[in-house]
C-alpha positions as CSV (number, residue, x, y, z in Angstrom):
1,M,6.7,-3.7,17.5
2,P,6.3,0.1,18.0
3,V,3.3,1.6,16.2
4,V,4.2,3.9,13.3
5,L,0.7,5.1,12.6
6,E,-2.7,4.9,14.3
7,T,-6.2,5.6,12.9
8,Q,-9.6,5.3,14.5
9,R,-9.7,1.6,13.8
10,L,-6.2,0.6,12.8
11,R,-2.6,0.3,14.0
12,L,0.3,0.2,11.6
13,W,3.9,-0.9,12.5
14,E,7.0,-2.0,10.7
15,L,6.8,-5.5,9.4
16,G,9.0,-8.1,11.1
17,W,9.7,-11.8,10.9
18,E,6.9,-12.4,13.5
19,D,4.5,-11.2,10.8
20,L,5.6,-13.9,8.3
21,E,2.7,-16.4,8.8
22,P,-0.2,-14.0,8.7
23,L,1.3,-12.1,5.8
24,A,2.0,-15.3,3.9
25,E,-1.7,-16.2,4.3
26,I,-2.6,-13.0,2.4
27,L,0.1,-12.8,-0.2
28,S,-0.3,-16.5,-1.1
29,D,-4.0,-16.2,-1.7
30,E,-5.0,-16.4,-5.4
31,E,-7.9,-14.0,-5.2
32,T,-6.0,-11.4,-3.2
33,M,-3.1,-11.6,-5.6
34,A,-5.2,-11.7,-8.8
35,H,-3.5,-8.6,-10.2
36,Y,0.0,-9.9,-9.7
37,P,1.7,-12.4,-12.0
38,A,1.1,-15.1,-9.4
39,P,0.5,-15.5,-5.6
40,F,3.6,-15.5,-3.5
41,D,5.2,-18.7,-2.2
42,R,6.9,-18.7,1.2
43,A,10.3,-17.7,-0.2
44,K,8.8,-14.7,-2.0
45,V,7.0,-13.6,1.3
46,E,10.3,-13.8,3.1
47,R,11.9,-11.7,0.3
48,W,9.0,-9.3,0.7
49,I,9.7,-8.8,4.4
50,S,13.4,-8.5,3.8
51,W,12.7,-5.8,1.1
52,N,10.6,-3.9,3.6
53,L,13.3,-4.1,6.3
54,E,15.7,-2.7,3.8
55,N,13.3,0.1,2.8
56,Y,12.9,1.1,6.5
57,R,16.7,1.2,6.8
58,V,17.3,3.2,3.6
59,F,14.2,5.4,3.3
60,G,12.7,5.4,6.8
61,F,9.4,3.9,5.4
62,G,8.0,0.9,3.6
63,L,5.0,-1.2,3.8
64,W,3.7,-1.5,7.3
65,A,1.7,-4.3,9.0
66,V,-2.0,-3.3,9.5
67,E,-3.9,-4.5,12.5
68,E,-7.5,-3.9,13.5
69,K,-7.5,-2.3,16.9
70,G,-10.7,-3.8,18.2
71,S,-9.9,-7.5,17.5
72,G,-6.2,-7.4,17.1
73,A,-6.6,-9.1,13.7
74,F,-3.7,-8.9,11.3
75,L,-5.3,-7.3,8.2
76,G,-2.4,-7.0,5.8
77,D,0.1,-4.4,4.8
78,C,0.0,-0.8,3.6
79,G,2.6,1.9,3.2
80,I,4.9,3.8,1.0
81,T,7.6,2.4,-1.3
82,I,9.6,3.8,-4.1
83,Q,8.4,2.2,-7.3
84,N,9.4,2.3,-10.9
85,I,6.2,3.7,-12.5
86,D,6.6,3.7,-16.3
87,G,10.3,4.4,-16.0
88,V,10.3,6.9,-13.2
89,F,10.9,6.1,-9.6
90,R,8.1,7.6,-7.5
91,P,6.7,7.3,-3.9
92,E,3.8,4.9,-4.1
93,I,1.1,3.9,-1.6
94,G,0.4,0.2,-1.8
95,Y,-1.5,-2.3,0.2
96,H,-2.8,-5.8,0.6
97,I,-5.8,-6.5,2.8
98,N,-6.9,-10.0,3.8
99,K,-10.0,-10.8,1.7
100,R,-11.9,-11.7,4.9
101,F,-11.9,-8.0,5.7
102,W,-12.6,-6.5,2.2
103,R,-15.4,-3.9,1.8
104,R,-15.1,-2.5,5.2
105,G,-13.0,0.5,4.3
106,Y,-9.8,-0.7,5.9
107,G,-7.7,-0.3,2.8
108,S,-8.9,3.2,2.2
109,E,-8.3,4.1,5.9
110,A,-4.8,2.7,5.9
111,A,-3.9,4.3,2.6
112,R,-5.3,7.7,3.8
113,A,-3.1,7.4,6.9
114,C,0.0,6.6,4.8
115,R,-0.8,9.5,2.4
116,D,-1.0,11.9,5.4
117,W,2.2,10.5,6.9
118,A,4.0,10.9,3.6
119,F,3.0,14.6,3.3
120,T,3.9,15.3,7.0
121,H,7.1,13.3,7.3
122,T,8.8,13.4,3.9
123,P,9.6,16.1,1.3
124,F,7.4,14.5,-1.4
125,G,5.3,17.0,-3.2
126,E,3.2,14.2,-4.7
127,V,2.4,10.6,-4.0
128,Y,1.1,7.9,-6.3
129,S,-0.8,4.7,-6.5
130,Y,-0.7,2.5,-9.6
131,M,-2.5,-0.6,-10.5
132,K,-3.7,-2.8,-13.4
133,K,-6.6,-1.2,-15.1
134,T,-8.7,-4.2,-14.2
135,N,-8.1,-3.7,-10.4
136,L,-11.3,-1.8,-9.7
137,A,-11.0,-1.9,-5.9
138,S,-7.5,-0.3,-6.0
139,R,-8.8,2.4,-8.3
140,A,-11.7,3.1,-5.9
141,T,-9.3,3.3,-3.0
142,A,-7.1,5.8,-4.8
143,M,-10.0,8.0,-5.7
144,A,-11.4,7.8,-2.1
145,N,-8.1,9.3,-1.0
146,G,-8.3,12.3,-3.2
147,M,-6.1,10.9,-6.0
148,E,-6.8,11.6,-9.6
149,L,-5.9,9.6,-12.7
150,V,-2.8,11.1,-14.2
151,K,-1.6,8.5,-16.6
152,E,-2.4,5.2,-18.4
153,Y,0.4,3.1,-19.9
154,E,1.2,-0.4,-21.2
155,E,3.4,-2.5,-19.0
156,K,6.0,-4.8,-20.5
157,D,3.7,-7.8,-19.6
158,G,1.1,-6.3,-22.0
159,G,-1.3,-5.2,-19.3
160,T,-2.6,-1.7,-19.1
161,H,-1.8,0.2,-15.9
162,L,-3.3,3.3,-14.4
163,V,-1.4,5.9,-12.3
164,Y,-3.3,8.0,-9.7
165,A,-1.7,10.8,-7.8
166,I,-2.4,13.5,-5.3
167,T,-0.2,16.6,-4.8
168,K,0.6,18.0,-1.4
169,A,-1.2,21.2,-2.4
170,R,-4.4,19.3,-3.3
171,W,-4.1,17.3,0.0
172,E,-3.8,20.5,2.0
173,G,-6.9,21.8,0.3
174,L,-8.8,18.6,1.3
175,R,-7.8,19.1,5.0
176,I,-9.5,22.5,5.3
């Protein structure tokens, strides 16, 4: 697959059916998916890939596969999707990293690259990340990428969600 983004340590490309097995390993893991209603079964991973293929077609972006350059290891996915965040559709940076590679900064590095891509390739004036309040790692990643807490709300499932955001103007100030 053609590379969409590249960082010092990572390559990101559009997910395809060849990514089904390594992605299923990640999305079916209970610990990785602890902040979702349930880990994904194979059918849900297939729908996940189909959803991203449709996002690429409609929006020109979606969640991209993440690979470690040095080893070629499939790390997970990261990218931009349009999400319903407390009743408003917004561009959101999301990701899933294989737990074998946690605490190495890969999620932050991939999310930072996606944030930069969003501000240089789309008209978005602000990008978001949202997560359950209990998802401390995602909160840390959002803050590491210059995002600030902008909202807290109760989801229909009863869980409290946090919304982090960064404006294009703030991002431009960080780049100086």
